[in-house]
N, C-alpha and C positions, 0 to 999 in steps of 0.2 A: 324284761317281759312285764307287761301290765298285769295287775292282779285285780280281780273283781272286788269292788268295795262293799261286798255284802257277805254275810255268813249264813243267812236264812232266806228261803224262797219267799218272795213277796206275795205269792198266791196262796200257798198252803202252810207256810211257816216251817217247813222241813229244813233240816240242816243241809247246806250246800257243801260239796267237796269237789276239788279239781280232779277230773278223771283223765285229762289229756292236755298236753301242751302242743298247740298247732303252730308251727313256725313257718311253713311253706306258704308264700304269698298266694299262689294260685288256689290253694285249698281254702285259705282265709277269704279270698274274694268270692269263691263259689258259695261258701256258707253265708257271707254277708248278702249276696244276691238272693239266695234262697229265703232269707229272713226279710227281704225288702229294704235292706240297708245299702247305702252307697258302698260299692266294693273298694273304692279308693280311699286312702286315709286323707284327712283334712290337710291343707298345706301347713307347713311348719310356720310358726309365728316367731317374731323376735322376742327375746327375753325382756321382761319388764325391768326397769331400773328399781333397785332396792330402796331408793329414797334415803340412803344413809349418807350423812354428811361426815366424811372422814376427818374433818377439822375438829369434830367433837372428841376424837381419840388422841389428838396431838397433845404433847405435854407442854 
């Protein structure tokens, strides 16, 4: 489950707390539509290469 990356309201500075975990896709899509957001998640992208040269770890 994704977690909000914030602890305080950006408008009033009040503390935020999770009051529900919504896991049903139709409910999430309805909320997103109501907020003017795309109801469908973005397409998954490929993982980026770490850029580690494993030869550096060879003895």
